[in-house]
C-alpha positions as CSV (number, residue, x, y, z in Angstrom):
1,M,101.0,41.5,-8.1
2,I,98.8,40.7,-5.3
3,E,100.2,40.7,-2.0
4,L,99.1,38.1,0.3
5,S,98.9,39.4,3.7
6,V,97.5,38.1,6.9
7,T,94.5,40.3,6.6
8,Y,93.5,38.6,3.5
9,F,93.7,35.3,5.2
10,L,91.8,36.6,8.1
11,M,89.1,38.0,5.8
12,I,88.8,34.7,4.0
13,A,88.7,32.9,7.3
14,N,86.1,35.4,8.6
15,I,84.0,34.9,5.4
16,L,84.3,31.1,5.7
17,I,83.3,31.2,9.4
18,L,80.5,33.6,8.6
19,F,79.3,31.4,5.8
20,Y,79.5,28.3,8.1
21,L,77.5,30.2,10.8
22,L,75.0,31.5,8.4
23,K,74.6,28.0,6.9
24,R,74.2,26.4,10.3
25,F,72.1,29.0,12.0
26,L,70.3,30.7,9.2
27,F,70.2,28.7,6.0
28,K,69.5,25.3,7.6
29,P,66.6,26.5,9.9
30,L,65.3,28.7,7.1
31,G,65.5,25.7,4.6
32,D,63.8,23.5,7.2
33,Y,61.1,26.1,7.8
34,M,60.6,26.4,4.0
35,E,60.5,22.7,3.6
36,N,58.0,22.3,6.5
37,R,55.9,25.1,5.1
38,N,55.9,23.5,1.7
39,N,54.9,20.1,3.2
40,E,52.2,21.8,5.2
41,I,50.8,23.5,2.1
42,K,50.9,20.2,0.2
43,Q,49.0,18.5,3.1
44,N,46.5,21.4,3.1
45,I,46.0,21.0,-0.6
46,E,45.6,17.2,-0.3
47,Q,43.2,17.7,2.6
48,A,41.2,20.2,0.6
49,D,41.1,17.8,-2.3
50,Q,39.8,15.0,0.0
51,E,37.2,17.3,1.5
52,R,36.1,18.3,-2.0
53,E,35.8,14.7,-3.0
54,K,33.8,14.0,0.2
55,A,31.6,17.0,-0.6
56,E,31.0,15.7,-4.1
57,E,30.2,12.2,-2.7
58,L,27.8,13.8,-0.3
59,K,26.2,15.8,-3.1
60,E,25.8,12.7,-5.2
61,Q,24.3,10.8,-2.2
62,Y,21.9,13.8,-1.6
63,Q,20.9,13.8,-5.3
64,E,20.4,10.1,-5.2
65,K,18.3,10.3,-2.0
66,L,16.3,13.2,-3.6
67,A,15.7,11.1,-6.7
68,N,14.6,8.1,-4.5
69,A,12.3,10.4,-2.5
70,K,10.7,11.7,-5.7
71,Y,10.3,8.1,-7.0
72,E,8.8,7.0,-3.7
73,A,6.5,10.0,-3.7
74,Q,5.3,9.0,-7.2
75,E,4.8,5.5,-6.1
76,I,2.7,6.7,-3.1
77,I,0.6,8.9,-5.3
78,Q,0.0,6.1,-7.8
79,E,-0.9,3.7,-4.9
80,A,-3.3,6.2,-3.5
81,R,-4.9,6.7,-6.9
82,K,-5.2,2.9,-7.3
83,R,-6.8,2.6,-3.8
84,E,-9.2,5.4,-4.7
85,E,-10.2,3.7,-7.9
86,D,-10.6,0.4,-6.0
87,I,-12.8,2.1,-3.4
88,L,-14.9,3.8,-6.1
89,R,-15.2,0.5,-8.0
90,K,-16.3,-1.4,-4.9
91,A,-18.8,1.3,-4.0
92,R,-20.2,1.1,-7.5
93,E,-20.4,-2.6,-7.3
94,E,-22.1,-2.5,-3.9
95,A,-24.6,0.1,-5.1
96,K,-25.4,-2.0,-8.2
97,Q,-25.7,-5.1,-6.0
98,E,-28.0,-3.3,-3.6
99,G,-30.1,-2.0,-6.5
100,D,-30.3,-5.5,-8.0
101,D,-31.2,-6.9,-4.5
102,M,-33.9,-4.3,-4.1
103,I,-35.3,-5.1,-7.6
104,Q,-35.2,-8.8,-6.8
105,R,-37.0,-8.2,-3.5
106,A,-39.6,-6.1,-5.2
107,R,-40.2,-8.8,-7.8
108,E,-40.6,-11.4,-5.1
109,E,-43.0,-9.2,-3.2
110,I,-45.0,-8.6,-6.4
111,K,-45.0,-12.3,-7.1
112,Q,-46.2,-13.1,-3.5
113,E,-48.9,-10.4,-3.7
114,Q,-49.9,-11.8,-7.1
115,E,-50.1,-15.3,-5.6
116,K,-52.1,-14.0,-2.7
117,A,-54.5,-12.2,-5.0
118,I,-54.9,-15.3,-7.2
119,A,-55.6,-17.4,-4.1
120,S,-58.0,-14.9,-2.8
121,L,-59.7,-14.7,-6.2
122,R,-60.0,-18.5,-6.3
123,D,-61.6,-18.5,-2.8
124,E,-64.1,-15.9,-3.9
125,V,-64.8,-17.6,-7.1
126,S,-65.3,-20.9,-5.3
127,D,-67.6,-19.2,-2.8
128,L,-69.6,-17.6,-5.5
129,T,-69.7,-20.8,-7.5
130,I,-71.0,-22.6,-4.5
131,Q,-73.6,-20.0,-3.8
132,I,-74.7,-19.9,-7.5
133,T,-74.7,-23.6,-7.7
134,Q,-76.7,-23.9,-4.5
135,K,-79.3,-21.6,-5.8
136,V,-79.6,-23.2,-9.1
137,L,-79.5,-26.8,-8.0
138,Q,-80.8,-26.5,-4.5
139,D,-82.9,-29.4,-4.6
140,Q,-81.8,-31.1,-7.8
141,L,-78.3,-32.2,-6.6
142,D,-77.2,-33.7,-3.5
143,E,-74.2,-32.5,-1.5
144,Q,-71.8,-35.1,-3.0
145,K,-72.4,-34.1,-6.6
146,Q,-72.1,-30.5,-5.6
147,K,-68.6,-31.0,-4.2
148,E,-67.5,-32.8,-7.3
149,L,-68.7,-30.0,-9.5
150,V,-66.9,-27.4,-7.4
151,K,-63.6,-29.4,-7.5
152,K,-64.0,-29.8,-11.3
153,Y,-64.6,-26.1,-11.7
154,L,-61.7,-25.2,-9.4
155,K,-59.4,-27.4,-11.5
156,E,-60.5,-25.6,-14.6
157,V,-59.9,-22.2,-13.0
158,G,-56.5,-23.4,-11.8
159,K,-55.5,-24.4,-15.3
160,V,-56.6,-21.0,-16.7
161,S,-54.6,-18.9,-14.3
């Protein structure tokens, strides 16, 4: 049988004391350290997830801004093309208007010159008529009848032209 002696009790007491001391000074601090380390790792993982989410949000914002910038660039280009077309259209209209104005002025000048020529021709015709009439009718007509003939002849010439 097993003999129970004091050494066995002392060994058991030593083991219990050693276990208590190990538990108090080794296992508890080691457990706390492991728990703290575990919590720290979890926090780091959560922080990394948050930063990844922030990075994804920033990436989405960047892509959205890039898309907006491209859209705005297209709008600016379209507006510039529209302005160019408007400027060209206005230039064409102004050139056409200037051409029409020049043609109109030329027509008016031609008409004025034509009227001057007709007036000049009438004066010459009346002068010639008077001269011819004077030679033909020098003594036969008096001055009053001569003026009536000239007026009648001028009216007829005015109707013809």
